[in-house]
C-alpha positions in Angstrom: 3.2 5.9 -10.2 1.4 2.6 -9.4 2.9 -0.8 -9.9 0.7 -1.3 -13.0 1.7 1.9 -14.7 4.0 2.2 -17.7 6.0 4.8 -15.8 6.8 2.1 -13.1 8.0 -0.3 -15.7 10.4 2.4 -17.1 11.4 3.3 -13.6 12.3 -0.3 -12.9 14.1 -0.7 -16.2 16.2 2.4 -15.5 17.0 1.2 -12.0 18.1 -2.2 -13.3 20.5 -0.6 -15.9 22.1 1.6 -13.2 22.2 -1.3 -10.8 24.1 -3.7 -13.0 26.4 -0.9 -14.3 27.4 0.1 -10.7 30.3 -1.6 -9.0 29.0 -4.7 -7.1 29.9 -3.4 -3.6 27.9 -0.2 -4.2 24.8 -1.7 -5.8 22.8 -1.5 -2.5 23.2 2.3 -2.9 21.3 2.1 -6.2 18.5 0.2 -4.5 18.4 2.8 -1.7 18.3 5.7 -4.1 15.5 3.9 -6.1 13.5 3.3 -3.0 13.7 6.8 -1.7 13.0 8.1 -5.2 10.0 5.9 -5.6 8.6 7.0 -2.2 9.2 10.6 -3.0 7.4 10.4 -6.4 4.4 8.6 -4.9 4.2 10.0 -1.4 6.7 12.9 -0.9 4.7 14.9 1.7 4.7 11.8 4.0 8.3 10.7 3.5 9.2 12.1 6.9 7.3 9.2 8.5 9.3 6.4 6.9 12.5 8.4 7.6 11.5 8.6 11.2 10.9 4.9 11.4 14.2 4.3 9.8 16.0 6.6 12.2 14.4 5.3 15.4 14.8 1.7 14.3 18.5 2.3 13.6 19.0 4.2 16.9 17.1 1.7 19.0 19.0 -1.2 17.4 22.4 0.4 18.0 21.5 1.3 21.6 20.3 -2.3 22.2 23.4 -3.8 20.6 25.8 -1.7 22.6 24.0 -2.4 25.9 23.9 -6.1 25.2 27.7 -6.1 24.3 28.5 -4.1 27.5 26.4 -6.3 29.8 27.6 -9.5 28.3 31.1 -8.4 28.8 30.5 -7.5 32.5 28.8 -10.9 33.0 31.6 -12.7 31.4 34.2 -10.8 33.4 32.5 -11.6 36.7 31.5 -15.2 35.8 33.8 -16.8 38.3 33.5 -14.2 41.1 29.8 -13.7 41.3 27.5 -16.1 43.1 24.2 -17.3 41.6 22.2 -14.6 43.4 24.4 -11.8 42.0 24.2 -13.2 38.5 20.4 -13.5 38.7 20.1 -10.0 40.0 22.3 -8.6 37.3 20.5 -10.5 34.6 17.1 -9.3 35.8 18.3 -5.7 35.7 19.7 -6.2 32.2 16.4 -7.7 31.0 14.5 -4.7 32.4 16.7 -2.2 30.7 16.6 -4.1 27.4 12.8 -4.2 27.6 12.8 -0.4 28.2 14.9 0.3 25.2 13.0 -2.1 23.0 9.6 -0.9 24.2 10.4 2.8 23.7 11.0 2.1 19.9 8.0 -0.2 19.6 5.6 2.2 21.4 6.8 5.2 19.4 6.4 3.5 16.0 3.3 1.5 16.7 1.9 4.5 18.5 2.3 6.6 15.3 0.7 3.8 13.2 -2.2 3.4 15.7 -2.9 7.1 16.0 -3.0 7.7 12.3 -5.0 4.6 11.5 -7.3 4.2 14.5 -7.9 7.5 16.2 -11.0 8.4 14.3 -12.5 4.9 14.8 -12.3 5.4 18.6 -13.3 9.0 18.3 -16.5 8.0 16.5 -17.1 5.3 19.1 -16.7 7.5 22.2 -18.0 10.8 20.7 -14.7 12.6 20.6 -13.9 15.1 17.8 -12.5 13.5 14.6 -9.4 14.7 12.8 -8.3 14.9 9.2 -5.7 12.2 9.3 -3.8 10.3 6.6 -2.0 7.1 6.1 1.5 7.3 4.7 2.1 4.8 1.9 2.8 1.3 3.2 3.1 2.4 6.9 1.8 -0.9 8.3 4.2 -3.0 6.2 7.4 -1.0 6.9 6.4 -0.6 10.6 5.9 -4.3 11.1 9.1 -5.1 9.3 11.2 -2.6 11.2 9.8 -3.6 14.6 10.5 -7.2 13.9 14.2 -6.2 13.4 14.2 -4.5 16.8 12.7 -7.5 18.6 15.2 -9.8 17.0 18.1 -7.7 18.2 16.5 -7.7 21.7 16.4 -11.5 21.4 20.1 -11.5 20.3 19.4 -13.2 17.0 21.9 -10.9 15.2 24.0 -7.8 15.8 22.5 -4.4 14.8 23.3 -2.9 11.4 25.9 -0.2 11.9 25.2 1.6 8.6 22.0 3.7 8.9 21.6 3.9 5.1 21.7 0.1 4.7 19.0 -0.2 7.4 16.9 2.5 5.7 17.1 0.3 2.5 15.7 -2.6 4.5 12.9 -0.4 5.8 12.0 1.1 2.4 12.9 -1.4 -0.4 10.6 -0.1 -3.2 9.2 -3.3 -4.7 7.7 -4.3 -1.4 6.8 -0.9 0.1 3.2 -0.8 -1.3 1.8 -4.1 0.1 4.6 -6.3 1.2 5.5 -9.1 1.5 6.7 -8.5 5.1 10.3 -9.7 5.4 12.5 -10.8 8.2 15.8 -9.0 8.4 17.8 -12.2 8.6 16.2 -13.3 5.3 16.3 -10.1 3.3 19.2 -7.9 4.4 22.0 -10.0 3.0 20.3 -10.1 -0.4 19.9 -6.3 -0.4 23.5 -5.5 0.6 25.6 -8.0 -1.2 25.1 -6.9 -4.8 24.1 -9.5 -7.4 25.5 -10.4 -10.8 23.2 -10.2 -13.8 21.4 -13.5 -14.3 19.3 -13.9 -17.5 17.2 -16.7 -15.8 16.3 -14.3 -13.0 15.4 -11.7 -15.5 13.2 -14.1 -17.5 11.4 -15.5 -14.5 11.0 -12.0 -13.0 9.5 -10.6 -16.2 7.0 -13.6 -16.4 6.0 -13.1 -12.8 5.4 -9.3 -13.3 3.3 -10.1 -16.4 1.3 -12.6 -14.5 0.7 -10.0 -11.7 -0.5 -7.5 -14.4 -2.8 -10.1 -15.8 -4.3 -10.8 -12.3 -4.7 -7.1 -11.5 -5.9 -5.6 -14.7 -7.8 -8.4 -16.4 -9.5 -9.9 -13.3 -9.4 -7.6 -10.3 -10.0 -4.2 -11.9 -12.7 -5.5 -14.1 -14.8 -6.6 -11.1 -14.1 -3.9 -8.6 -16.6 -1.4 -9.9 -19.7 -3.6 -9.4 -18.5 -4.7 -6.0 -18.2 -1.1 -4.8 -21.5 -0.2 -6.3 -23.6 -2.8 -4.5 -21.6 -2.8 -1.3 -22.0 0.9 -0.8 -25.8 0.8 -1.3 -26.7 -2.8 -0.6 -30.3 -2.0 0.4 -31.1 -1.0 -3.1 -30.2 -4.4 -4.6 -31.6 -7.9 -4.2 -29.8 -10.7 -2.4 -28.8 -12.0 -5.8 -26.6 -9.0 -6.4 -25.2 -9.1 -2.9 -24.2 -12.8 -3.1 -22.8 -12.2 -6.6 -20.5 -9.4 -5.5 -19.4 -11.3 -2.4 -18.3 -14.1 -4.8 -16.8 -11.5 -7.1 -14.9 -10.1 -4.2 -13.4 -13.4 -3.3 -11.8 -13.5 -6.8 -11.1 -9.8 -7.0 -9.3 -9.6 -3.6 -7.1 -12.6 -4.4 -6.3 -11.4 -7.9 -5.6 -7.9 -6.6 -3.4 -8.8 -3.6 -1.6 -11.7 -5.0 -1.1 -9.9 -8.3 0.5 -7.0 -6.6 2.8 -9.3 -4.6 3.7 -11.1 -7.9 4.8 -7.8 -9.3 6.8 -7.1 -6.2 8.5 -10.5 -6.2 9.0 -10.4 -10.0 10.7 -6.9 -9.9 12.9 -8.1 -7.0 13.9 -11.2 -8.8 15.2 -9.1 -11.7 17.7 -7.6 -9.2 18.6 -11.1 -7.9 16.5 -10.7 -4.7 14.1 -13.4 -3.6 11.2 -12.1 -1.6 9.2 -14.4 0.6 6.2 -16.2 -0.9 2.9 -14.6 0.3 0.2 -16.8 -1.1 0.1 -20.6 -1.6 -3.2 -21.4 -3.4 -5.4 -20.4 -0.4 -8.7 -21.4 -1.9 -7.5 -25.0 -2.0 -7.4 -25.1 1.8 -9.3 -27.9 3.6 -9.6 -25.9 6.9 -9.7 -22.3 8.0 -6.4 -22.7 9.8 -4.8 -24.0 6.6 -6.3 -21.1 4.7 -4.5 -18.7 7.0 -1.3 -20.6 6.5 -1.7 -20.1 2.8 -3.1 -16.5 2.7 -0.8 -13.5 3.5 1.8 -15.9 4.7 4.3 -13.3 5.8 1.8 -11.4 8.0 0.9 -14.7 9.6 4.6 -15.6 10.1 5.3 -12.1 11.7 2.3 -12.4 14.1 3.1 -15.9 15.0 6.7 -15.0 15.8 6.2 -11.7 17.6 2.6 -11.9 19.0 1.2 -15.4 19.2 4.2 -17.2 20.7 5.0 -14.4 23.3 1.3 -14.5 24.4 1.1 -18.3 24.5 4.4 -18.7 26.3 3.9 -15.7 28.7 3.9 -16.3 32.5 0.2 -15.4 32.7 -0.7 -18.1 30.1 1.6 -20.6 31.7 0.0 -20.1 35.1 -3.5 -20.3 33.4 -2.5 -23.6 31.9 -1.3 -25.0 35.2 -4.6 -24.0 36.8 -6.6 -25.6 34.0 -4.6 -28.8 34.3 -5.3 -29.0 38.0 -9.1 -28.4 37.6 -10.0 -29.7 34.2 -7.2 -32.1 33.1 -4.3 -32.1 30.7 -6.3 -31.9 27.5 -8.0 -28.6 28.3 -4.8 -27.2 29.8 -3.0 -27.9 26.6 -5.6 -26.7 24.1 -7.5 -23.8 25.7 -4.6 -21.3 26.4 -3.3 -21.9 22.8 -6.8 -21.3 21.4 -7.2 -18.1 23.3 -3.8 -16.8 22.2 -4.8 -17.7 18.6 -8.1 -15.8 19.0 -6.3 -12.7 20.3 -4.0 -12.9 17.4 -6.9 -13.0 14.9 -8.6 -10.1 16.5 -5.4 -8.2 16.0 -5.3 -9.4 12.3 -8.9 -8.2 11.9 -8.2 -4.7 13.3 -5.0 -4.5 11.2 -7.2 -4.8 8.1 -9.0 -1.5 8.8 -10.1 1.2 11.2 -13.6 -0.1 11.7 -15.2 -2.3 14.3 -16.4 -4.6 11.6 -12.8 -5.8 11.2 -12.7 -6.8 14.8 -15.8 -9.0 14.0 -13.8 -10.3 11.0 -11.0 -11.4 13.4 -13.4 -12.9 15.9 -15.1 -14.9 13.2 -11.9 -16.4 11.9 -10.2 -16.8 15.3 -13.4 -18.2 16.8 -13.8 -20.9 14.1 -10.1 -21.9 14.6 -10.6 -22.0 18.3 -13.7 -24.1 18.0 -12.0 -26.4 15.6 -9.0 -26.9 17.8 -11.1 -27.6 20.9 -13.2 -30.2 19.0 -10.4 -31.7 16.9 -10.4 -35.0 18.8 -14.1 -35.2 18.6 -14.1 -34.6 14.8 -11.5 -37.4 14.5 -13.7 -39.8 16.3 -16.7 -38.9 14.1 -14.6 -39.5 11.0 -13.5 -42.8 12.3 -17.0 -43.8 13.2 -18.3 -42.9 9.7 -15.2 -44.6 8.1 -14.2 -41.4 6.3 -10.6 -41.3 5.1 -8.7 -38.0 4.7 -7.7 -39.1 1.2 -11.3 -39.5 0.0 -11.8 -37.1 -2.9 -15.4 -36.3 -2.0 -14.4 -35.6 1.5 -11.6 -33.3 0.3 -14.0 -31.5 -2.0 -16.5 -31.1 0.9 -13.7 -29.7 3.1 -12.5 -27.2 0.4 -16.1 -26.0 -0.2 -16.8 -25.7 3.5 -13.7 -23.7 4.1 -14.4 -21.4 1.2 -17.9 -20.7 2.6 -16.4 -19.9 6.0 -14.0 -17.5 4.3 -16.8 -16.0 2.3 -18.7 -15.1 5.5 -15.6 -13.2 6.6 -15.5 -11.3 3.3 -18.9 -9.8 4.0 -17.2 -7.8 6.9 -14.7 -6.6 4.3 -17.1 -5.3 1.7 -19.8 -4.0 4.0 -19.7 -0.4 5.2 -20.1 -1.5 8.9 -20.9 -4.5 11.1 -24.7 -4.1 10.9 -24.6 -3.9 7.1 -22.5 -7.0 6.9 -25.1 -9.0 8.8 -27.9 -7.5 6.7 -26.0 -8.5 3.5 -25.5 -12.0 4.7 -29.2 -12.4 5.5 -30.2 -10.9 2.2 -27.9 -13.3 0.3 -30.0 -16.2 1.7 -33.5 -14.8 1.9 -33.6 -12.6 -1.2 -31.7 -14.7 -3.8 -33.4 -15.3 -7.1 -31.6 -17.6 -9.6 -33.6 -16.3 -12.6 -31.9 -12.8 -12.2 -28.6 -14.4 -13.2 -30.1 -15.3 -16.6 -30.5 -11.7 -17.8 -27.7 -9.6 -19.3 -29.2 -6.5 -17.5 -28.1 -8.1 -14.2 -24.4 -7.9 -15.3 -24.8 -4.4 -16.8 -26.0 -3.2 -13.4 -22.8 -4.6 -12.0 -20.8 -2.5 -14.5 -19.6 -5.6 -16.4 -20.7 -6.6 -19.9 -21.4 -10.2 -20.8 -18.2 -10.2 -22.9 -16.2 -9.0 -19.8 -17.9 -11.7 -17.7 -16.8 -14.4 -20.1 -13.3 -13.0 -20.1 -13.1 -12.9 -16.3 -14.4 -16.5 -16.1 -11.8 -17.6 -18.7 -9.0 -15.7 -16.8 -10.2 -17.3 -13.5 -10.0 -20.7 -15.1 -6.4 -20.0 -16.2 -5.7 -18.9 -12.6 -7.2 -22.2 -11.3 -5.2 -24.3 -13.7 -1.9 -22.5 -12.9 -2.7 -22.9 -9.2 -3.3 -26.7 -9.6 0.0 -27.0 -11.6 1.9 -25.3 -8.8 0.2 -27.3 -6.1 1.3 -30.6 -7.7 5.0 -29.6 -8.4 8.0 -28.6 -6.3 9.1 -26.4 -9.2 7.5 -23.0 -9.8 5.4 -22.7 -13.0 7.9 -20.1 -14.2 10.8 -22.5 -13.8 8.9 -25.1 -15.8 8.1 -22.6 -18.5 11.6 -21.4 -18.8 12.9 -25.0 -18.9 11.1 -25.5 -22.2 13.3 -23.0 -24.1 13.3 -19.4 -25.1 10.6 -19.7 -27.8 8.1 -21.3 -25.5 8.7 -18.8 -22.7 8.5 -15.9 -25.1 5.2 -17.2 -26.4 3.8 -17.4 -22.9 5.0 -13.8 -22.2 3.5 -12.5 -25.5 0.1 -14.2 -24.6 0.1 -12.6 -21.2 1.0 -9.2 -22.5 -1.6 -9.5 -25.3 -4.3 -10.5 -22.8 -3.5 -7.5 -20.6 -3.4 -5.1 -23.6 -6.7 -6.4 -25.1 -8.7 -7.4 -22.0 -7.1 -5.3 -19.3 -9.1 -2.6 -17.5 -7.1 0.5 -18.0 -6.7 3.6 -20.1 -9.2 6.5 -21.0 -12.7 6.1 -19.6 -11.6 3.8 -16.8 -11.1 4.5 -13.2 -7.9 2.6 -12.2 -8.3 1.0 -8.8 -5.5 1.3 -6.2 -4.2 -2.0 -4.8 -6.4 -3.0 -2.0 -3.6 -3.1 0.6 -1.8 0.0 -0.7 -2.8 2.2 2.3 -2.0 -0.5 4.9 
């Protein structure tokens, strides 16, 4: 039961009917039953893993909360009788024990994720025997989300949830389990537990967002994926024209697939009155690679910034490194270099998170290295712009920045589609040295890519619609859905009908097709 199946739509409709017919204070129970039911239908044989994460997250949170309450009480009780040395000694002991509790939960859950996802990668590298391993549905997403909860309790941001079933709902909420977005407990938990009244505006906007997600996934992404896989898996048999074309196809396909899936997740959630975090903000309009990563997979970036980048950058080791740099190289280097290194480490982790292959480490190094290089030379770039009298508001300069950023992103995508690191480099070289513009003029070229000329025109038209909608959203504080719904029921119904008609007529589905899983489904 994928998100783009008719069965999922009926499943969601049934859950909504039960949800709004249930007493308000028990509506979270409906969401929990729906989430566990969805996981059992899709991934029953691996359900023990998500239950284990829920149990250990709950137990670790309760243990941390009780220990914090106990030690805070002791400290408060002895506040006037202990001297500074006694207080410092007690606080140091408390911190060590808190870290031990927190680390045990983190190591267990990240250890399971790492073993299942990366064992065979290291086994292949070091000549160890490989194993027939599997990845439970959404394991990266629910692990990251759950461990963020544990770290926040360690930081005393909130008290632990005392009801294990409520916490399990936070871990397993079905609209986001497949591919996110990754949520913070402080933002999502209240929405899950409080119970929402039926709101027709939420229903209309949610339905429109789901339809838009179907349009992206079935009309754009799934139409292109066949040709991409064909060439990427056997790139030596094709000219550079094919290789560059599928790289460009992949840039569109990946965005349509991932953002389309998240649109469905957010749309379904909105039908229940729940607002999931935005995960994409027109990334291909970015003027720099750092801006691109602030617009692409926003919730993963926010999670890594909060729980990885800041702890590294603010660690004692990096602080001492900064002091050493200040002494030997001056304030500028001391301020920029440690932050740049912390950013590079974070991007290497992002790369490896994307897949169990060393090519993804290269993907992280490429993106992190560009950002590191840009940060270190930011002042120099500013002087060059000033000398050349280039203003940031100049439209030609903005267009140059957008195109430049896209090309940098496109290089990273080669690591995504290639089977390995060497193949990625070979495909890049082939795209430049073996490109023949005349090949693009023949319909046979597109048939080889498993796409007819009619389908190509349809994808181009759909991509144009996507670009227009992105521009509309970029220039307004209101969402496009809000603006559509503000024009009245007839207009919003017409938009919905057009979307559904487009999916039914032009969508890639049904007999004779090979429906593609969402790209991030096994993350």
